N, C-alpha and C positions, 0 to 999 in steps of 0.2 A: 504493500500500500504506500509506504513512504517513498519507494522507488518511483511509483506512478506519479505521486505528488511532485517529486523532484523533477521528473521529466516534463510534467505540465508547466511547472514554474520556469524551467529552462526555455521551453518553447515560447511561453508568454513573454519572457525577457527578450528573446531573440526577435520576436515580432515587434515588440515595443521599440527596441533599438533600431530595427529596420525602418520603422515608421518615423522615428526621430531623424534619421539620416535623410530619408526622403523629403521630409518637411524642410530640413535645412537646405538641401539642394534646390528645392522648389523656391525657397526664399531668395536665394541668390539669383536664380533664373528669372524670378519675377522682378527683382530689382533691375536686372539687365535689360528689361523691356524699355527702360527709360534712357533716352539719349545721354543725359548728363551723367548717369551712372556708367554707361559704356565709355564715355569720354574719360571719366575718372579712372576706370580700369586701364584704358589704352595709354593714358599719360603717366599713371602712377604705379601700376602693378610691378613692372620690372624695376623701377627706381626703388620702390619700397623693399622688394626682395633683396636687392643689392645692399641697401642700408641695414636690413635685418642681419644679413650675413656679416657685415662689418662689425655689428654689435654682438655677434655670437648668438643670435636669436634664430629660432626656427620660423620659417615662413611657409604658409600663411599662419597668422596667430590663432591660437585656440581660445585664448582668454585675454582680454584687455581691461584696463582700468583707467579712468580719466580723473585727474585732479585739477581743479581750477583754483587759482589764488588771485583774488580780486585786486589787492593793492599793487601787486607786481604785474597785473594784467597778463597772466600766463596760463596757458592750458598745457598740462603735462600728460603725456600718454605713456602708460606703463604696459608691459607685456609680461604675462605670467609664464615662467619657465620652472617646471617642477612645482615646488610649494612657494616659490618666491616671485615677487614682481620686480622687474627691472625697468628702469626709465629708458624708454626708447627715444623720445623726441619731445622738445618743448616748442609750443606754438604761441607766438605773441598775439594778443588781442589786436584787432584793427579798430574795434569800437565796443564800448560797454557804457551803460548809463547808470545813474544813481550814485550812491555813496556806499561806504561800508555799512554793514547791517543787513538784516534779512528783508525779504519781500513780505509785506503784510497786507496789501490790498491792491486791487486793480487800479492801474494808472499811476502807481507810485514810482515807476521807472526803475525799481530795484532789481538787481540780479539776486536771486535767492541765495541763501546760505544753509547748508545742511547736507544730509546724506540722501542721494537720489540714484536713479538708474534711468537708462534710455528706455523709453516706452513707445517711441514712434520713429519711423524712418520716413522722411518726406523727400522723394526723388524729384518732385516737381514743385519745389518751394519757390516762394516769391523772392527768396534770398539764396538762390541757386540750389544748394542741397542743405537739408537741415535735419538735425537729430533732436527730438523732443525729450525733455526730462519729465519725470512724474511729479512736478510741482502742481498743486500743493500736496505734500506728503502728510503723514499722520500728525506730526508736530506742527506743521504749518496750519493745518485745519483747526488745531487747538487754539493757536494764538493769532491767527489772521482774521480779517473781516469775515464774519460768518456768511454774509450774503454775497460779497464780491471780493474774494481773496485774490482774484486774478488767475491767469493760466497761460497756456501756449508759450512756455519758455523753451527756447531752443539754443543749441550750438549751431551756427549757420555761417554761410558765406556773406558776401557783400561787406559793407563797412558802415552799417548803421545799426543802432540798437535802441530798443525801448524795454529793456529788462532782459535781453538775451546777450549771448556772447558771440560776437562776429569776428571771424578770423580770415576773411577774404575768400573769394571763390577758389583761388588756387590751393589754399591750404585746407579748406573743407573737403576738397576732393580726396586728400590723403586720409583724413580722420574718418570721413564717411565710408570710404572703401575698406579701411581696416575694421570698422564696426560691422560692415556687411560680411566680411570674411570671418570675423569672430562669431557672429551669429550663425552663419552658414556652417561653422564648425561645431555648433551646438551650444554656444553660450547664450542662455535665455535672457539673462539680465546683465547688462554692461553697467557697472557702477560708475556714478559720476558724483564725486565729493567736491562740494564748493565751499571754500573757506575765505574769510575776509582777508587774512594775511597768514604768515607762517606762525601758527599758534604756539610753537615751541620757542619762539623768539621772545624772551622775557622783556626786552626793551620795547619791542613793538606792542606787546600785550599791555604793558604799563602805559605807554603813550596813548594807544587807542581806547583803553579802558577809561582814561581820563576824558578823552574827547567824546566817547560814546558810552557813558556809564549804563545806559538803558539796555545795551546789548551784552554786557559782561557775563551774565549768567548763561546766555546761549553760547557764547564763545568758550566758556569754561567747559560746557557740556560736550563740545566738539574736540577738545584737546586730545582725548584718548584716540578718537578716530583719526586725527591728523598724524 
């Protein structure tokens, strides 16, 4: 009886794995129906492969992680190798709006701060290509305007922002294509952690805590994640 159960479980697992692989392949193929994604692949795939090799990383990536630091206006993209994440590349902002501190309501122009993940791929964005994050998250819903917390926060191309992170059309091609490849490899949720500044920098923490005392408790809660 136990042998039968084991075989059934094995078969179910194999079917599930096959389904996941098929869904991943379908995702990439679906993305490639769009001209901008095909352009990103044509222009960036070989370049990224060479850069990964130079960094000692396997290409295509199986798992990536994005860290955004607002005061430095930088997007850092990490690649997971084994159990560790290695910094692959740093992308400067072209534009971002608002000040340090979290997003709390629609129209405040703030870039959110907290722990998020990519929940949307937009290959036909008004800002070339865009990756949406799951703002508002659970914490945001607790502290933000209950009726109009805002939404539609993206990492995107172009060079304008009303609460998003813009990194130019050229650079979003790289980030977007890497995100497509990671999801096609099976990564369901690509984490995006957004911080006001380097939270382990005690001088900055002291400076900004004095300047924005209302955000100090939030920032302290994010130190461990940073």
